[in-house]
C-alpha positions in Angstrom: -9.0 2.3 14.7 -6.4 4.6 16.1 -2.8 5.2 15.0 -0.9 7.8 17.1 3.0 8.4 17.0 3.0 8.9 20.8 6.8 9.8 20.8 6.2 12.5 18.8 5.7 16.0 20.5 2.8 16.7 18.5 1.1 13.4 18.4 0.5 13.0 14.8 -2.4 10.3 14.5 -4.7 8.6 12.0 -8.2 7.7 12.9 -10.5 5.4 11.0 -14.2 4.9 11.9 -15.3 1.5 11.2 -18.1 -1.0 11.9 -18.4 -4.8 10.6 -15.5 -4.0 7.8 -17.4 -0.7 6.7 -15.1 2.3 6.8 -17.0 5.6 7.5 -14.6 8.4 8.1 -10.8 8.9 7.8 -9.5 11.6 10.3 -5.5 12.5 10.6 -3.8 15.2 11.9 -1.8 16.1 14.8 -2.7 18.2 18.1 -4.3 21.7 17.2 -4.8 20.8 13.7 -6.8 17.8 11.5 -8.3 16.9 8.4 -11.5 14.3 7.5 -12.5 12.6 4.3 -15.2 10.0 3.6 -13.7 6.6 3.7 -15.9 4.1 1.9 -13.6 1.1 2.1 -14.5 -2.5 3.4 -11.2 -2.9 5.4 -10.0 -5.5 7.3 -8.7 -4.6 10.4 -6.4 -7.5 10.9 -4.6 -6.8 7.2 -4.3 -2.9 8.3 -1.1 -0.9 9.2 -0.3 2.6 9.4 3.2 4.3 9.5 3.4 7.9 10.3 6.4 9.7 9.9 6.8 12.7 12.3 4.2 15.4 10.9 5.2 14.9 7.1 2.9 12.0 6.0 1.2 8.9 7.2 1.0 5.9 5.0 -2.0 3.5 5.5 -1.7 -0.1 4.2 -5.1 -2.3 4.2 -6.6 -5.2 2.3 -10.5 -5.5 2.0 -12.6 -7.9 3.8 -14.4 -9.4 0.7 -11.5 -10.8 -1.2 -8.0 -9.5 0.4 -7.2 -6.7 -2.5 -4.8 -4.4 -1.4 -4.9 -0.6 -1.1 -2.6 2.3 0.0 -3.4 5.6 0.9 -0.5 8.3 1.5 -1.5 11.6 3.0 0.7 14.4 4.2 -0.1 16.7 7.3 0.4 19.9 6.1 -2.1 22.7 5.5 -2.3 22.0 1.9 -2.5 18.2 2.1 -1.2 15.9 -0.7 -3.0 12.5 -1.2 -2.1 9.0 -3.0 -4.0 6.3 -3.4 -3.4 2.9 -4.6 -6.3 0.6 -5.7 -3.6 -1.9 -6.9 -1.2 -2.4 -3.8 0.9 -5.5 -3.6 1.3 -5.9 0.1 2.8 -8.6 2.6 -0.8 -9.2 4.2 -1.2 -11.4 1.6 0.9 -14.8 2.2 1.8 -15.4 -0.9 3.2 -11.5 -1.6 6.3 -11.5 0.5 7.1 -7.6 0.6 9.7 -6.0 3.0 8.3 -3.8 5.8 10.0 -1.1 4.6 8.8 -1.1 1.1 5.5 0.0 -0.7 4.8 -2.2 -3.7 2.3 -2.1 -6.5 1.3 -2.5 -10.2 -0.1 -0.2 -13.2 -0.8 -3.6 -14.9 2.2 -3.4 -16.9 5.1 -3.0 -14.3 5.7 -3.5 -10.3 6.8 0.1 -8.7 8.7 -0.3 -5.5 9.1 2.6 -3.0 11.4 3.0 0.2 8.6 4.4 2.4 10.9 6.5 4.2 13.3 8.1 1.4 10.9 7.7 -1.3 13.5 6.2 -3.8 11.8 4.0 -6.4 12.3 0.9 -8.8 10.7 -1.1 -10.9 10.4 -4.3 -13.1 8.1 -4.7 -16.4 5.7 -7.5 -17.1 6.8 -6.9 -20.9 3.4 -5.6 -21.7 -0.1 -4.5 -20.3 -1.7 -7.4 -18.4 -5.6 -7.7 -17.9 -5.6 -7.9 -14.1 -8.7 -8.0 -12.0 -7.3 -6.9 -8.3 -10.3 -8.5 -6.8 -8.7 -11.8 -8.2 -5.0 -10.9 -8.3 -3.8 -14.5 -8.2 -5.3 -15.3 -11.6 -2.9 -13.2 -13.1 -0.1 -12.5 -10.2 0.7 -15.7 -8.5 3.3 -14.4 -6.0 6.0 -11.9 -5.3 8.9 -11.5 -3.2 10.3 -8.0 -3.3 13.1 -6.6 -1.2 15.2 -3.7 -1.3 17.2 -4.7 -3.6 15.5 -7.4 -5.7 11.9 -7.9 -7.6 10.9 -11.3 -8.1 7.2 -12.3 -9.6 5.2 -15.1 -11.0 2.8 -13.6 -13.2 0.8 -15.1 -16.0 1.5 -13.5 -19.4 -0.4 -14.6 -22.8 -2.0 -17.4 -20.8 1.9 -18.8 -19.5 3.3 -18.2 -15.9 6.4 -16.4 -16.2 8.9 -15.3 -13.5 10.2 -12.0 -13.6 13.5 -11.5 -11.6 15.3 -8.3 -11.5 18.0 -6.9 -9.4 17.5 -3.3 -8.6 18.8 -0.3 -7.1 16.2 2.2 -5.1 16.8 5.6 -6.7 
């Protein structure tokens, strides 16, 4: 899989070598510089997107082949590359999860965090307590979400009862 920002003079890119859903190597960089890491994820090519912001960072969002579990990886192009990974992404590849394309959403089992991809501004909504979420079967606990830059709505199971979380937010 190849993602290239062809309009940028240095042509920043992200390459992922895969075969039959099995990832092998993740390579990212731009003309004259690159980095590689092992990539042991079974990503679904149909449910993968990559956003490249200049030579500042790339954001890879994907779901797995087996069960649609959401992931994201954000990595910088700088010499001292920073790397952020979430195995609890809530993304819009899942038809029950509506998330604005400009946003990144994930959970720590007690909150839903929302981040504007371009600005890094954030907001959150709490479930009221830590939940026992199995991310491989996420819909047993988080049925659905509808997340925009101004609102976080989620239907979650808390203490064996479905509860609606509905919060107006300001990304800060």
